[in-house]
C-alpha positions in Angstrom: 98.8 138.0 71.5 102.3 139.0 72.1 104.0 138.4 75.5 105.1 141.7 76.9 108.0 141.7 79.3 107.6 145.3 80.5 105.2 146.2 83.3 101.6 146.9 82.0 99.2 149.1 83.8 96.2 146.8 83.7 98.3 144.0 85.2 99.5 146.3 87.9 95.9 147.3 88.7 94.9 143.6 88.8 97.7 142.7 91.2 96.9 145.7 93.4 93.2 144.6 93.6 94.0 141.0 94.3 97.3 141.0 96.3 95.6 140.9 99.7 93.0 138.2 98.9 93.9 135.0 100.8 94.0 131.7 99.0 91.2 130.4 101.2 88.8 132.9 99.8 89.2 131.2 96.4 88.3 127.8 97.7 84.5 128.0 97.1 85.0 129.0 93.5 87.7 126.3 93.1 85.3 123.7 94.5 82.5 124.7 92.1 84.7 124.5 89.0 86.1 121.1 90.0 82.7 119.7 91.0 81.4 120.8 87.6 84.3 119.0 85.8 84.1 115.9 88.0 80.5 115.2 86.8 82.0 114.6 83.4 85.6 113.4 84.1 87.0 111.9 87.3 89.7 114.0 89.0 92.4 112.4 91.3 96.1 112.4 91.8 96.7 110.8 88.4 94.7 113.5 86.5 96.8 115.8 84.3 95.3 119.3 84.5 96.2 122.5 82.6 94.9 125.9 83.4 95.0 128.5 80.7 95.4 132.0 82.1 96.2 131.5 85.8 96.0 135.1 87.0 97.3 135.1 90.6 97.8 131.3 90.4 95.1 130.3 93.0 93.8 127.3 91.0 97.1 125.5 90.5 97.9 126.2 94.2 94.7 124.8 95.4 95.2 121.8 93.1 98.6 121.4 94.7 97.2 121.4 98.2 94.7 118.7 97.1 97.5 116.5 95.7 96.4 117.1 92.1 98.8 117.8 89.3 98.1 121.1 87.6 100.2 123.0 85.2 99.5 126.7 84.3 100.0 128.8 81.2 99.9 132.6 81.8 100.7 135.4 79.3 101.9 137.9 81.8 105.4 137.6 83.3 104.2 140.0 86.1 101.4 137.6 87.1 103.6 134.5 86.9 106.1 136.3 89.2 103.3 137.3 91.6 101.9 133.8 91.6 105.3 132.4 92.6 105.7 135.0 95.3 102.1 134.2 96.6 102.7 130.5 96.5 105.9 130.9 98.6 103.7 132.4 101.4 101.8 129.1 101.5 104.8 126.8 101.1 103.8 126.1 97.5 105.6 126.3 94.1 102.9 126.5 91.4 104.0 125.1 88.1 103.2 128.1 85.8 105.1 129.1 82.7 104.9 132.3 80.6 103.3 131.9 77.2 100.2 132.6 75.1 97.7 130.0 74.0 97.9 130.9 70.3 101.6 130.1 70.0 102.7 128.0 73.0 103.2 124.2 72.5 100.7 122.6 74.9 101.1 119.2 73.4 98.9 116.6 71.8 96.7 114.2 73.7 98.5 115.3 76.9 95.9 116.6 79.4 92.8 115.0 81.0 91.3 118.4 82.0 91.9 121.9 80.7 90.5 124.9 82.7 89.9 128.1 80.8 88.0 130.4 83.2 87.6 134.1 82.2 90.5 134.0 79.7 89.2 133.4 76.1 87.8 136.9 75.8 91.4 138.0 76.0 92.7 135.5 73.4 92.9 137.5 70.2 92.8 134.5 67.9 90.4 132.6 70.0 89.3 130.0 67.4 93.0 128.9 67.1 93.1 128.7 70.9 90.0 126.4 71.0 91.7 124.1 68.4 94.9 124.0 70.5 92.9 123.0 73.6 91.1 120.3 71.7 94.3 118.7 70.4 96.0 119.0 73.8 93.2 117.0 75.5 93.4 113.2 75.7 90.4 111.3 74.1 87.5 111.7 76.5 89.2 114.7 78.2 87.2 117.7 79.4 87.5 121.4 78.9 85.9 123.8 81.4 85.1 127.0 79.6 83.9 130.2 81.2 83.9 133.7 79.5 81.9 136.8 78.6 78.3 136.8 77.5 77.7 139.6 74.9 74.1 140.4 75.9 74.5 140.3 79.7 73.2 143.5 81.3 76.3 143.8 83.3 79.9 142.8 82.6 82.8 141.7 84.8 85.1 143.1 82.2 84.2 146.7 82.7 81.6 148.6 84.8 79.7 150.4 82.0 76.0 150.1 81.1 75.4 147.3 78.5 79.2 147.2 77.9 79.1 143.9 76.1 76.5 145.1 73.7 78.8 147.8 72.3 80.6 147.1 68.9 84.2 146.0 69.4 85.7 149.1 68.0 83.6 151.3 70.4 84.5 149.1 73.4 88.2 149.4 72.5 88.0 153.2 72.2 86.2 153.4 75.6 88.8 151.4 77.4 91.7 153.2 75.8 90.2 156.6 76.7 89.7 155.6 80.3 92.6 153.2 81.0 95.3 154.2 78.5 96.6 152.7 75.2 98.5 149.7 76.8 95.1 148.2 77.7 95.3 146.8 74.1 98.5 145.0 74.9 97.0 143.1 77.8 93.6 143.4 79.6 91.2 144.2 76.8 88.4 141.8 76.1 88.8 141.3 72.4 85.6 139.2 72.3 82.1 139.2 73.8 80.7 135.7 73.2 77.3 134.1 72.8 76.3 130.6 73.8 75.1 129.7 70.3 78.3 131.0 68.6 80.5 129.2 71.0 78.6 125.9 70.7 79.1 126.1 66.9 82.8 126.7 67.3 83.2 123.9 69.8 81.4 121.5 67.5 83.6 122.6 64.5 86.7 122.1 66.6 85.7 118.4 67.1 84.3 118.2 70.6 81.9 115.2 70.8 79.7 116.4 73.6 79.0 120.0 74.6 77.1 120.9 77.8 76.0 124.5 78.4 75.5 126.0 81.9 71.9 124.9 82.2 72.9 121.3 81.4 75.8 121.6 83.8 73.9 123.2 86.7 73.9 121.2 90.0 70.9 122.0 92.2 72.9 121.7 95.4 75.3 124.4 94.2 72.7 127.0 93.2 72.5 129.5 96.0 69.1 131.0 95.4 65.6 129.6 95.0 64.6 131.6 92.0 67.7 130.4 90.1 66.8 126.8 90.8 63.3 127.4 89.5 64.7 129.1 86.4 67.0 126.2 85.7 64.2 123.6 86.1 62.0 125.6 83.7 64.8 126.1 81.2 65.5 122.4 81.1 61.8 121.7 80.1 61.2 124.6 77.7 63.9 125.3 75.0 62.8 128.8 74.2 63.0 129.8 77.8 66.4 128.2 78.0 67.6 130.2 74.9 66.4 133.4 76.5 68.0 132.7 79.9 71.3 131.9 78.2 71.2 135.0 76.1 71.0 137.4 79.0 72.8 135.5 81.8 76.0 136.9 83.3 78.6 134.6 81.6 79.0 131.8 79.0 79.9 128.5 80.6 80.5 125.1 79.1 82.0 121.6 79.7 83.2 120.2 76.4 84.3 116.5 76.0 86.8 115.5 73.3 
């Protein structure tokens, strides 16, 4: 995708909806992501972390508070400027640069951990992006991946019944009609993923170990009893696991180089 310097309506909507959310409110989500990663790769002050798609910059800022080194890559200059402004309120200066994953040089064998939470659906050439992440990780490095799930009954991308089930062209027309044509410049979800399709692509990219959200699940972090029971059943019965993954709210993986 192209980096657009001009203000875009979807970014302005996003900032308006998130500008008053204090950094502390993101801490629980931050801890869950980092706890999931830490099961597969240690994290300390020597760990080199990259976040792809930083949004308001809360993850690099919370890493900074923890004494961890985290660099960010964000396609929207508006969001980078907002993250810098937000960081200043907390006495922080998040290390975030403007760029898109398809074209930016994120290095070779450079990072221990790469976080890609709710961003790959917006990466037009997502397979190229996966390859870049693989090459940017050090041997044994971990990618945390979280994105859309095509057959989820609800979608965080847009509040419309069975939104992810729609063909791409129809989803694009719906969003343009309701939000304007510049949604296609930034904000549109180009892709609705499936766990099986992603697993195949991660394997093709070269990842040696791939763990889906059932394998990643930590009982102590599951908030409701029925979800714990479902995870335990899914671990024992592959057909139930496949069904649960097909309809759950998001795709989620840890991939090890």
